[in-house]
C-alpha positions, 0 to 999 in steps of 0.5 A: 478507461479513458481515451485521449483522442485515440490513446487508452488509458486505464485509469486504477479507481475506485469510485468514479461518476459516469453520465450514461448520456453524454459519456463524462466522466470524473472522479468521486467523492469517496475514491480511494486513491491507492493502488493495490491496497489489498496486496491482491492484485499478485495472483502469486507469491512474490517474488516469483520465479513463475514467467514472467518473473516479477520480484515486486508488488503491483503498485508498491515499491519495495526498499531493502535499506539493511537485510536480505535482498529481494530475489527468485533465490527462495532459501534467503529471498523475503516474501513480500506479500501472505497468503491470508488464513482463512480466520484472517480473511473474515477481517481483511479483505481478500487473499494476500496481505502485505508482508515485512519480514526476514530471517536475519535483522533487517530495514525496509520501506515500502512505498507507494507515491499517488500522484496526478496523472492526464487523467486523474488529479489528486487535488489538493486538500485534506485526506485521511489513510487507514489500513488494517495491520498485525504486527509482532514484537521485535521491532525498534521501529515500525510505523506507517506515514504519509508525507506531502511536501516534506511534511511527514505523518506518521502512526508508530506501532509501539507494541505487539498487535496479535489481532488486526487492529484498524489503523487512521491517519487523519488531515493528512495536506496534500500538496501539490497533487502528489503523497507518497504513503508507506510503510517504515520497518526496523526489526530483528530476525523474524519479526513481521508486520502485516498490512491490508486493506490501505486506503487514502480518501479525500476528507469531506471536510 
């Protein structure tokens, strides 16, 4: 937490440096800029009927292009998160992960805009995006991407991955202090993609 005068700001940081004598701080070079990258911020299944009602994953935007809309109708609405099994928790962090699936054919985009704020700067330069992913067959297209200054870098999943795999996108060039990351899916009914431990760190070189 930091202050601009008397106004507090809650900075979502993974790593920072603090001078105990002066109380000055700065963002560490190994900071992870993704918010809720392990999908643990939401304690319940999303969408959640428990008050306060919640239709979105914290930090992420879900765009339903085709398929069932996200709603409180448990019979039709897709679940946006997955509860990791005991075996999965030995591979990925925490109890939850992103879930991209539907009971009918679907097209979906799940994204997060990472941008400089008054307190934390996303400096221009090269970054590395990583994630753990497990997916079924049945996708016409499934990709993880990074987009900055209209330049897109993607990793396409060409086959089923029954076990979690590590995905790495290197040399992502961030310009103008803004970057969009996310997943794009075009799947058949009951196809699924699980993602966890999404991370964006500035490259050392």
